[in-house]
C-alpha positions as CSV (number, residue, x, y, z in Angstrom):
1,M,137.3,163.6,62.4
2,A,135.3,160.4,63.0
3,E,132.4,162.0,61.3
4,G,134.5,162.7,58.2
5,V,135.8,159.2,58.1
6,N,132.2,157.9,58.3
7,R,131.1,160.2,55.4
8,E,134.0,159.0,53.3
9,G,133.2,155.3,54.2
10,A,129.5,155.9,53.2
11,A,130.6,157.4,49.9
12,R,132.9,154.4,49.1
13,A,130.0,152.1,50.1
14,G,127.9,153.5,47.2
15,F,125.9,156.3,48.9
16,G,126.2,159.7,47.6
17,E,127.4,162.8,49.6
18,H,123.7,163.7,50.3
19,D,122.8,160.2,51.6
20,A,126.0,160.0,53.5
21,L,124.5,162.6,55.9
22,V,122.6,159.9,57.6
23,V,125.6,158.8,59.5
24,G,125.2,162.0,61.7
25,L,121.7,161.1,62.5
26,P,120.7,160.2,66.2
27,T,119.2,157.1,64.9
28,P,121.6,154.0,64.8
29,C,122.6,153.1,61.3
30,A,125.0,150.7,59.6
31,L,126.0,149.7,56.1
32,L,126.1,146.1,55.2
33,D,128.0,144.4,52.4
34,A,126.5,141.8,50.0
35,D,126.9,139.1,52.6
36,G,125.4,141.1,55.5
37,R,128.8,141.9,57.2
38,I,128.9,145.4,58.8
39,E,131.2,147.6,56.9
40,F,130.9,150.5,59.3
41,T,128.5,152.0,61.9
42,N,127.5,155.6,62.8
43,A,128.1,157.2,66.2
44,A,124.5,156.5,67.3
45,W,125.0,152.7,66.6
46,N,128.1,152.7,68.4
47,A,126.7,154.6,71.4
48,R,123.8,152.1,71.8
49,Q,126.0,148.9,71.4
50,G,125.3,146.4,74.1
51,T,122.3,148.2,75.6
52,H,118.6,147.8,74.3
53,L,119.3,147.1,70.8
54,P,120.5,143.9,69.0
55,L,123.4,145.8,67.6
56,A,126.8,144.3,66.5
57,P,130.3,145.8,65.9
58,A,131.7,146.7,62.6
59,G,133.1,143.5,60.8
60,R,130.3,141.2,62.3
61,N,127.7,139.6,60.2
62,V,124.4,141.1,61.2
63,L,122.5,138.0,60.1
64,D,124.4,135.8,62.5
65,A,123.8,138.3,65.2
66,L,120.1,138.5,64.7
67,T,119.7,134.7,64.7
68,G,121.2,134.6,68.1
69,F,117.9,136.2,69.4
70,A,114.7,134.6,70.1
71,G,112.4,135.7,67.1
72,G,115.3,137.0,65.2
73,E,115.2,134.5,62.4
74,P,112.4,136.3,60.6
75,A,114.2,139.6,60.8
76,A,117.4,137.9,59.5
77,Q,115.5,136.4,56.6
78,G,113.9,139.7,55.5
79,I,117.3,141.5,55.5
80,R,118.8,138.5,53.4
81,E,116.1,138.9,50.8
82,V,117.1,142.8,50.5
83,L,120.9,141.8,50.3
84,L,120.0,139.3,47.4
85,G,117.9,142.0,45.6
86,R,114.7,140.2,45.9
87,R,113.0,143.1,47.6
88,P,113.9,146.9,47.8
89,D,113.4,147.1,51.5
90,F,112.2,145.4,54.6
91,S,111.1,146.4,58.2
92,C,110.0,144.5,61.2
93,D,109.6,145.0,65.1
94,L,111.8,142.8,67.3
95,C,111.7,142.2,71.2
96,T,115.1,141.6,72.4
97,N,116.1,138.9,74.9
98,N,118.9,140.7,76.5
99,H,116.6,143.2,78.1
100,V,112.9,142.1,78.7
101,G,110.6,144.5,77.2
102,A,113.0,146.2,74.9
103,W,111.7,146.6,71.4
104,V,113.3,147.8,68.2
105,R,112.0,148.5,64.7
106,L,114.6,147.4,62.0
107,F,114.7,149.1,58.6
108,A,116.7,147.7,55.7
109,A,117.0,149.4,52.3
110,R,119.0,148.6,49.2
111,G,121.7,151.2,48.3
112,V,122.8,152.6,44.9
113,G,125.9,150.3,44.8
114,R,126.5,147.1,46.5
115,S,125.7,148.2,50.1
116,T,122.5,148.0,52.1
117,L,121.6,150.6,54.9
118,L,120.2,149.1,58.2
119,M,118.5,151.5,60.7
120,A,117.4,150.3,64.2
121,V,114.8,152.6,65.9
122,D,114.3,152.1,69.6
123,I,110.4,151.7,70.1
124,T,110.4,150.4,73.6
125,D,107.9,153.3,74.6
126,H,105.7,152.7,71.7
127,P,102.1,151.8,72.7
128,A,102.3,148.5,70.9
129,A,105.5,147.5,72.5
130,Q,104.1,148.4,76.0
131,A,100.9,146.2,75.0
132,G,103.3,143.4,74.0
133,L,105.2,143.9,77.5
134,E,102.0,143.8,79.4
135,N,100.9,140.6,77.6
136,E,104.3,139.0,78.4
137,R,104.0,140.0,82.0
138,R,100.5,138.7,82.2
139,L,101.5,135.3,80.7
140,Q,104.4,135.3,83.1
141,R,102.0,135.7,86.1
142,I,99.7,133.0,84.7
143,V,102.7,130.6,84.3
144,E,103.9,131.4,87.9
145,A,100.4,130.9,89.3
146,A,99.8,127.5,87.6
147,M,99.3,124.4,90.0
148,D,101.4,122.3,87.5
149,G,105.0,122.6,87.1
150,I,106.1,124.2,83.9
151,I,109.6,123.9,82.6
152,T,110.9,125.1,79.2
153,I,114.2,124.0,77.7
154,D,116.0,125.1,74.5
155,Q,117.3,122.9,71.8
156,T,120.5,122.2,73.7
157,G,118.6,120.8,76.6
158,R,119.1,123.8,78.9
159,V,116.4,125.0,81.3
160,I,115.3,128.6,80.5
161,M,112.1,128.7,82.4
162,F,111.2,127.0,85.7
163,N,108.0,128.1,87.4
164,T,106.9,128.3,91.1
165,A,105.1,125.1,91.0
166,A,108.2,123.3,89.6
167,E,110.1,124.8,92.4
168,R,107.7,123.2,95.0
169,I,107.5,119.9,93.3
170,F,111.3,119.3,92.9
171,G,112.4,121.2,96.0
172,V,114.9,123.4,94.1
173,T,114.7,127.1,93.3
174,S,114.5,128.5,89.8
175,A,118.0,130.0,90.1
176,Q,119.4,126.5,90.9
177,A,117.5,125.0,87.8
178,L,118.0,127.7,85.1
179,G,120.9,127.0,82.8
180,G,121.0,123.3,84.0
181,T,119.8,120.4,82.1
182,L,116.5,118.5,82.5
183,D,118.3,115.1,83.5
184,R,118.9,116.2,87.0
185,F,115.2,115.9,87.6
186,L,115.0,112.4,86.2
187,P,116.2,109.0,87.6
188,P,119.6,107.9,86.0
189,R,118.1,104.9,84.4
190,M,115.5,107.1,82.4
191,R,118.0,110.0,81.4
192,E,119.2,108.4,78.1
193,G,115.7,107.3,77.0
194,H,114.1,110.8,77.8
195,G,116.9,112.5,75.8
196,K,116.2,110.3,72.8
197,H,112.4,110.9,73.3
198,V,112.8,114.8,73.2
199,A,115.1,114.6,70.2
200,A,112.6,112.4,68.3
201,F,109.9,114.7,69.3
202,G,111.7,117.6,67.9
203,H,112.2,115.9,64.5
204,T,108.8,114.3,64.2
205,G,106.5,116.4,66.3
206,T,104.7,113.3,67.6
207,S,105.0,112.0,71.2
208,N,103.0,109.7,73.5
209,R,103.2,112.6,76.0
210,T,101.9,115.4,73.9
211,M,99.5,118.1,75.2
212,G,96.3,116.4,76.3
213,N,97.9,113.0,76.4
214,L,99.6,112.7,79.8
215,G,102.3,110.1,80.3
216,T,103.5,108.7,83.6
217,L,107.1,108.7,84.6
218,S,109.4,109.0,87.7
219,G,110.9,112.3,88.8
220,V,113.8,113.1,91.4
221,R,113.5,115.8,93.9
222,G,116.4,117.9,95.1
223,D,116.9,115.7,98.0
224,G,117.3,112.6,95.8
225,T,114.0,111.0,96.6
226,E,111.9,109.6,93.6
227,F,108.2,110.2,93.0
228,P,105.6,109.5,90.3
229,M,104.6,112.3,88.0
230,E,102.5,112.9,84.9
231,A,104.0,114.9,82.0
232,S,103.1,116.2,78.7
233,I,105.3,118.0,76.3
234,S,105.0,120.5,73.5
235,H,107.5,122.3,71.3
236,V,107.6,125.6,69.2
237,T,110.2,127.1,66.7
238,V,111.1,130.6,67.3
239,G,113.9,132.2,65.1
240,G,115.0,128.9,63.9
241,Q,115.4,127.5,67.3
242,Q,113.2,124.9,69.0
243,F,112.0,125.3,72.5
244,F,110.3,122.5,74.4
245,T,107.9,123.0,77.2
246,V,107.1,120.2,79.8
247,I,104.0,120.5,82.0
248,L,104.2,118.0,84.8
249,R,102.1,117.1,87.8
250,D,103.2,115.5,91.1
251,V,100.8,112.5,91.4
252,S,102.5,110.8,94.4
253,E,99.5,111.7,96.8
254,R,97.0,110.5,94.2
255,K,98.9,107.2,93.6
256,R,98.9,106.7,97.5
257,L,95.2,107.2,97.6
258,E,94.6,104.9,94.6
259,S,96.6,102.3,96.4
260,Q,94.6,102.7,99.6
261,L,91.4,102.4,97.6
262,L,92.5,99.3,95.8
263,Q,93.5,97.8,99.1
264,A,90.2,98.7,100.6
265,Q,88.4,97.2,97.6
266,K,90.5,94.0,97.8
267,M,89.8,93.7,101.6
268,E,86.1,94.1,100.9
269,G,86.0,91.4,98.4
270,V,88.0,89.1,100.6
271,G,85.5,90.0,103.3
272,R,82.5,89.1,101.3
273,L,84.1,85.7,100.5
274,A,84.9,85.1,104.2
275,G,81.5,86.1,105.3
276,G,79.9,83.7,102.8
277,V,82.1,80.8,103.9
278,A,81.5,81.6,107.5
279,H,77.7,81.8,107.0
280,D,77.5,78.2,105.4
281,F,80.0,76.9,108.0
282,N,77.9,78.1,110.7
283,N,75.0,76.0,109.6
284,L,77.3,73.0,109.9
285,L,78.6,74.0,113.3
286,M,75.1,74.5,114.6
287,A,74.4,70.9,113.7
288,I,77.7,69.6,115.1
289,F,77.2,71.4,118.5
290,N,73.6,70.4,119.0
291,Y,74.1,66.7,117.9
292,L,77.1,66.5,120.3
293,A,75.2,67.8,123.1
294,L,72.2,65.6,122.4
295,A,74.6,62.6,122.2
296,S,76.2,63.5,125.6
297,R,72.8,64.0,127.2
298,R,71.6,60.5,126.0
299,L,74.9,58.6,126.9
300,G,75.4,60.3,130.3
301,P,78.6,61.4,131.9
302,D,79.8,57.9,132.7
303,H,79.7,56.5,129.4
304,P,83.1,55.7,127.8
305,V,82.5,57.8,124.6
306,T,81.7,60.9,126.6
307,P,85.4,62.1,126.8
308,S,85.6,61.8,123.0
309,L,82.5,63.9,122.6
310,T,84.0,66.4,124.8
311,Q,87.2,66.5,122.7
312,A,85.0,66.9,119.5
313,N,82.9,69.8,121.2
314,Q,86.2,71.7,122.1
315,A,87.5,71.3,118.5
316,A,84.0,72.5,117.2
317,Q,84.3,75.4,119.6
318,K,87.7,76.3,118.0
319,A,86.2,76.2,114.6
320,A,83.4,78.4,115.9
321,D,86.0,80.9,117.2
322,L,87.7,80.9,113.8
323,T,84.3,81.5,112.1
324,R,83.5,84.4,114.5
325,Q,86.8,85.9,113.6
326,L,86.0,85.7,109.8
327,L,82.5,87.3,110.4
328,T,84.2,90.0,112.4
329,F,86.7,90.8,109.7
330,A,83.9,90.8,107.2
331,R,81.9,93.1,109.4
332,K,78.8,90.7,109.3
333,Q,78.7,89.7,113.0
334,V,75.9,90.7,115.3
335,V,77.2,93.3,117.7
336,A,75.7,95.1,120.9
337,P,77.4,98.6,120.6
338,R,76.9,100.9,123.6
339,V,78.7,104.2,124.8
340,L,81.7,103.2,126.8
341,S,85.0,104.7,128.1
342,V,88.1,103.5,126.0
343,R,90.3,104.4,129.0
344,D,88.2,102.2,131.3
345,V,88.3,99.2,129.0
346,A,92.1,99.5,128.5
347,A,92.6,99.8,132.3
348,G,90.3,96.8,133.0
349,L,92.4,94.7,130.8
350,T,95.7,95.7,132.0
351,P,96.2,93.0,134.6
352,M,95.3,90.3,132.3
353,L,97.5,91.7,129.4
354,Q,100.5,91.7,131.9
355,R,100.1,88.0,132.4
356,L,99.5,87.5,128.6
357,I,102.7,89.2,127.5
358,G,105.0,87.5,129.9
359,E,107.8,88.8,132.3
360,D,110.3,89.5,129.7
361,V,108.1,92.5,128.2
362,T,107.6,95.5,130.2
363,L,104.1,96.9,130.1
364,R,103.8,100.8,130.1
365,T,100.4,102.4,130.3
366,V,99.5,106.0,129.6
367,F,95.7,106.7,130.0
368,K,94.9,110.3,129.8
369,E,92.3,111.4,132.2
370,D,90.3,113.4,129.7
371,T,90.1,110.4,127.3
372,G,86.6,110.5,125.6
373,N,83.9,108.0,125.0
374,V,83.1,106.0,121.9
375,R,80.2,103.9,120.8
376,A,81.2,100.2,120.4
377,D,80.7,96.7,121.4
378,P,83.0,96.3,124.7
379,A,83.7,92.7,123.9
380,Q,85.0,93.6,120.5
381,L,86.9,96.5,121.7
382,E,88.5,94.2,124.3
383,Q,89.3,91.8,121.4
384,V,91.1,94.5,119.5
385,L,93.4,95.3,122.4
386,V,94.1,91.9,123.2
387,N,95.0,91.0,119.5
388,L,97.2,94.0,119.2
389,A,99.0,93.1,122.5
390,I,99.6,89.6,121.4
391,N,101.1,90.8,118.1
392,A,103.3,93.1,119.8
393,R,104.5,90.7,122.2
394,D,105.4,88.2,119.4
395,A,107.4,90.9,117.7
396,M,109.5,91.0,120.7
397,P,110.9,87.6,121.1
398,H,113.9,88.8,123.2
399,G,111.9,91.2,125.4
400,G,111.1,94.8,125.2
401,T,108.6,97.5,126.2
402,L,104.9,97.5,125.2
403,T,103.1,100.8,125.6
404,I,99.4,101.2,125.6
405,E,98.0,104.7,125.5
406,T,94.5,106.3,125.3
407,Y,94.0,110.0,124.4
408,N,91.9,112.4,122.4
409,E,92.9,113.6,118.9
410,V,91.3,115.9,116.4
411,L,91.7,114.7,112.7
412,D,92.0,117.6,110.3
413,E,91.5,117.9,106.5
414,S,95.1,117.4,105.7
415,Y,95.3,114.2,107.6
416,C,92.1,112.8,106.2
417,R,93.1,113.8,102.7
418,T,95.7,111.1,102.4
419,R,93.7,108.5,104.3
420,I,90.5,107.3,102.5
421,E,89.1,105.7,105.6
422,A,89.5,108.7,108.0
423,V,86.8,111.3,108.8
424,M,87.4,114.7,110.2
425,G,86.5,115.5,113.8
426,E,87.1,114.5,117.3
427,H,88.5,110.9,118.0
428,V,89.6,108.7,120.7
429,V,92.9,107.0,120.1
430,L,93.9,103.5,121.4
431,A,97.5,103.3,120.7
432,V,99.7,100.1,121.1
433,T,103.4,100.5,120.5
434,D,106.2,98.1,120.8
435,T,110.0,98.0,120.5
436,G,110.1,94.8,118.5
437,T,111.4,93.9,115.2
438,G,109.3,96.2,113.0
439,M,107.7,95.6,109.6
440,S,108.9,96.3,106.1
441,P,106.6,98.4,103.7
442,E,105.8,95.2,101.9
443,V,104.5,93.5,105.1
444,Q,102.7,96.6,106.2
445,A,100.7,96.8,102.9
446,R,99.3,93.2,103.8
447,I,99.0,93.0,107.6
448,F,95.1,93.3,107.6
449,E,94.6,90.5,105.0
450,P,92.9,87.4,106.4
451,F,95.3,84.4,106.8
452,F,98.5,86.6,106.1
453,T,101.1,86.0,108.8
454,T,104.7,86.2,109.1
455,K,104.8,83.7,112.0
456,P,106.0,80.1,111.5
457,V,103.5,77.5,110.5
458,G,101.3,76.5,113.3
459,K,102.0,79.7,115.4
460,G,99.3,81.9,114.1
461,T,96.0,81.9,111.9
462,G,96.7,85.4,110.4
463,L,93.2,86.5,111.5
464,G,94.3,88.7,114.4
465,L,94.9,91.9,112.7
466,A,92.2,91.2,110.2
467,T,89.6,90.8,113.0
468,C,90.9,94.3,114.4
469,H,90.5,95.8,111.0
470,G,86.9,94.4,110.7
471,I,86.0,95.5,114.3
472,V,87.2,99.1,114.0
473,K,85.7,99.5,110.4
474,Q,82.2,98.4,111.9
475,C,82.7,101.0,114.5
476,G,83.2,103.8,111.8
477,G,87.0,104.1,112.8
478,H,90.2,103.4,111.1
479,I,93.6,102.0,112.1
480,G,97.0,103.8,111.4
481,V,100.1,101.9,111.3
482,Y,103.7,103.2,111.6
483,S,106.7,100.7,111.7
484,E,110.4,100.7,111.0
485,V,112.5,97.5,110.6
486,G,114.5,96.9,113.7
487,R,112.9,100.0,115.5
488,G,109.4,98.7,116.4
489,T,105.7,99.3,115.5
490,A,102.9,101.8,116.5
491,I,99.4,100.8,115.8
492,R,96.8,103.5,116.5
493,V,93.1,102.8,116.6
494,Y,91.0,105.9,115.9
495,L,87.4,105.8,116.9
496,Q,84.9,108.7,116.6
497,R,84.2,110.5,119.9
498,V,80.8,110.7,121.3
499,N,79.5,113.2,123.8
500,S,77.2,110.8,125.8
501,E,78.2,109.4,129.1
502,A,79.3,105.7,129.3
503,S,76.5,103.3,130.1
504,K,76.5,100.8,132.9
505,H,76.0,97.3,131.9
506,A,74.5,94.8,134.2
507,A,76.1,91.3,134.6
508,P,73.9,88.6,132.8
509,A,71.6,86.5,134.9
510,A,72.5,82.7,135.4
511,P,70.8,80.6,132.6
512,K,67.6,78.8,133.5
513,P,66.4,75.5,132.1
514,A,65.1,75.5,128.5
515,P,61.3,75.9,128.5
516,G,59.0,73.8,126.5
517,G,55.5,74.4,125.0
518,S,52.7,73.0,123.0
519,E,52.2,75.8,120.4
520,T,52.5,75.1,116.6
521,V,55.7,76.6,115.0
522,L,56.3,76.9,111.3
523,L,59.9,76.4,110.6
524,A,61.3,77.7,107.2
525,E,64.9,76.8,106.8
526,D,66.7,75.8,103.5
527,S,69.5,73.8,105.0
528,A,68.1,70.2,105.6
529,L,70.7,69.5,108.4
530,V,69.7,72.6,110.5
531,R,66.0,72.1,109.7
532,E,65.9,68.6,110.9
533,L,68.0,69.4,114.1
534,I,65.7,72.3,115.2
535,A,62.6,70.4,114.4
536,D,63.6,67.4,116.5
537,E,64.6,69.7,119.4
538,L,61.3,71.6,119.1
539,R,59.3,68.4,119.1
540,T,61.3,67.1,122.2
541,A,60.3,70.2,123.9
542,G,56.6,69.7,123.2
543,Y,56.0,71.9,120.3
544,H,54.1,71.0,117.1
545,V,56.4,71.7,114.2
546,L,55.5,72.4,110.6
547,T,58.6,72.4,108.4
548,A,59.4,74.0,104.9
549,E,62.6,74.2,102.8
550,S,61.8,77.5,101.2
551,G,59.5,80.6,101.4
552,P,56.9,79.5,98.7
553,N,56.8,76.0,100.3
554,A,56.1,77.6,103.7
555,L,53.2,79.6,102.3
556,R,51.7,76.3,100.8
557,V,52.2,74.5,104.1
558,A,50.5,77.4,106.1
559,A,47.6,77.5,103.5
560,A,47.0,73.7,103.9
561,Y,47.1,73.9,107.8
562,D,43.5,74.8,109.0
563,R,44.5,75.3,112.7
564,P,46.4,78.2,114.3
565,I,50.0,78.7,113.7
566,H,51.5,80.5,116.7
567,L,55.0,81.4,115.5
568,L,57.0,81.6,112.3
569,L,60.7,80.7,112.8
570,T,62.5,81.5,109.6
571,D,65.9,81.8,108.0
572,V,66.5,85.2,106.5
573,V,68.4,84.1,103.4
574,M,66.7,81.5,101.4
575,P,66.4,80.7,97.6
576,E,63.2,82.0,95.8
577,M,62.0,84.1,98.8
578,S,63.7,85.7,101.7
579,G,62.6,85.2,105.3
580,V,61.5,88.8,105.4
581,Q,59.2,88.4,102.2
582,L,57.9,85.3,103.7
583,A,57.0,87.0,106.9
584,Q,55.3,89.9,105.2
585,E,53.1,87.7,103.1
586,L,52.2,85.1,105.8
587,T,51.5,87.7,108.6
588,A,49.2,89.7,106.2
589,Q,47.1,86.5,105.9
590,R,47.3,85.3,109.5
591,P,49.0,87.5,112.1
592,M,51.6,85.8,114.2
593,P,55.1,86.7,115.8
594,V,58.2,86.0,113.9
595,I,61.8,84.9,114.9
596,Y,64.5,85.5,112.3
597,M,67.7,83.3,112.2
598,S,70.9,83.8,110.0
599,G,74.5,82.8,109.9
600,Y,75.6,86.4,109.3
601,T,73.7,89.7,109.2
602,E,74.9,91.8,106.3
603,E,71.9,90.7,104.0
604,T,69.5,91.1,106.9
605,I,70.6,94.6,107.8
606,E,71.5,96.0,104.3
607,H,69.3,94.2,101.9
608,H,66.4,92.8,103.8
609,G,65.6,95.3,106.5
610,V,66.0,93.1,109.6
611,D,67.3,95.1,112.5
612,P,68.5,92.7,115.2
613,E,68.1,95.3,117.9
614,R,64.3,95.8,117.1
615,V,63.1,92.4,116.0
616,P,63.6,88.9,117.6
617,F,66.8,87.6,116.0
618,I,69.2,84.7,116.6
619,A,72.5,84.3,115.1
620,K,73.8,81.0,114.0
621,P,75.4,78.9,115.3
622,C,73.3,78.8,118.4
623,M,72.4,76.1,121.0
624,T,68.9,74.8,120.9
625,E,68.5,75.9,124.7
626,T,69.0,79.5,123.6
627,L,66.6,79.2,120.9
628,L,63.9,77.6,123.2
629,H,64.3,80.5,125.7
630,M,63.7,83.1,122.8
631,I,60.6,81.1,121.5
632,N,59.2,81.0,125.0
633,Q,59.8,84.7,125.5
634,V,58.3,85.6,122.1
635,L,55.1,83.5,122.5
636,R,54.7,84.8,126.0
637,K,54.8,88.3,124.8
638,A,52.4,87.7,122.0
639,S,49.9,86.0,124.5
640,Q,50.1,89.0,126.8
641,S,49.4,91.3,123.9
642,S,46.5,89.2,122.8
643,H,44.9,89.2,126.3
644,A,45.4,93.0,126.6
645,R,43.3,93.6,123.5
């Protein structure tokens, strides 16, 4: 009965009795009116309705039905041309969206009357369709394996693709993201502007975040935390619909490393400035110390001016301490590193620290028995611990607990990846933890800057932690800081562990009176103040002194002096010619021992090749008694070598 009705409908639509036989075919067929509305369908069309094929019931406009599928617009346009009589027939292949990998081949042909025949052949198993399906699967695997987040939205702003990287970046599953809007992944303040940006991009096709031109913006994770990301956007029109694809990258870790690098570079620049200032200041301090000592000796202890000279000397000593801290921060101070036990250093300082922090602070120590050894200057390591303890005490004005720990720790790749100063391997940790006021992130970012302090005026120089930073960096280690406002602060000093045994250090012998001599000393020093001071003291001690304000001048003085010169005493950094260059040229002409001097050692070590552990070197400021002892020692050693030959 139904078949008869279909045959009669086909005949009424303008197909003959012979053509109406197609309604009985197993191939889905439909007759369309001039507007593309389905007049009737055969049994095969009805049977396949809602499965693999983009079929629509009778009475529906097939053009509207096709436009609802991605890629369906070209098919709709081809059928429209047949309906308008612009072409006799049309065919195309279409992959449906309601079933991934389902393909149909559509045929449209103009009938004798006003109707058009539309046939839909299922070609899902066709080799070409299978190839398309395999390409689609391959593309899907590539998208899912991408390291960057890839999100696609349709023209209504709904998410239709959300890859695995996007799940990882935003902390939500694709099931939670699909169907929603992209706005949920942006801060509220940016949502309106982003929507306008996408709309404008859809109209103009231009954007400052197009493919290959990454823009930086903020994203919001599923837990509400905000983070920086780079994003690019592209769009494509399929079936009359626009689709936008955003490729994004979480750059929070990179931004953190960039911030650490900028801070390290800033600290290095400040360190260079501090070292240069301290170097020049040391020349002044050397003159101040020694002229004060000279005045005290000449006036005697009973002179009424002597107490004033003592006060001036104490003030100069404080200035020297400040300069020493600057040099330590700048990592330009002469040090005497040796293998030592961090546990022993901390344990030895504990009694003094207890007196230092006061009775209202409880000192707790946890020194692991297996704490390893490090290579460092013991005095500097003690200075680090004392400075950290003082800062911790100041952070607990109403009392609290100060905990000092030593233990071993291995730093792995994941730890070092986010800390540019850290290196992988075995380390010894010196940790100082307090229960004080804590620090805000803004304060934490600046605590190692010299002269930065949160203490009241007159209560601190701001060099304590800067000094610690310089010492630890000079040892090849780094400092980790963790702090919460109102909860306290933990500062951990990481030093590379060494396998050698800790060395024993003998106590220094009592100083002996400064010796004199009668040898000839060539003194090269560009600072007139220091040059005159040293020359006066050497002459007072019996030496014959030749002076020069530069390297070239020293060579001329030596060439004009026809008697033996027994020693060259030279500053390392001088204009025109360094002390090392002077020594090389002069000793090539007439061999003699050399003593180097400098207010700091970066140039001598890094640029001029002077190793304080291998050649006679004295750091400024120094007392002339110390210099006289070194001159005597070097001359005596040179004399013994000469007699041995």
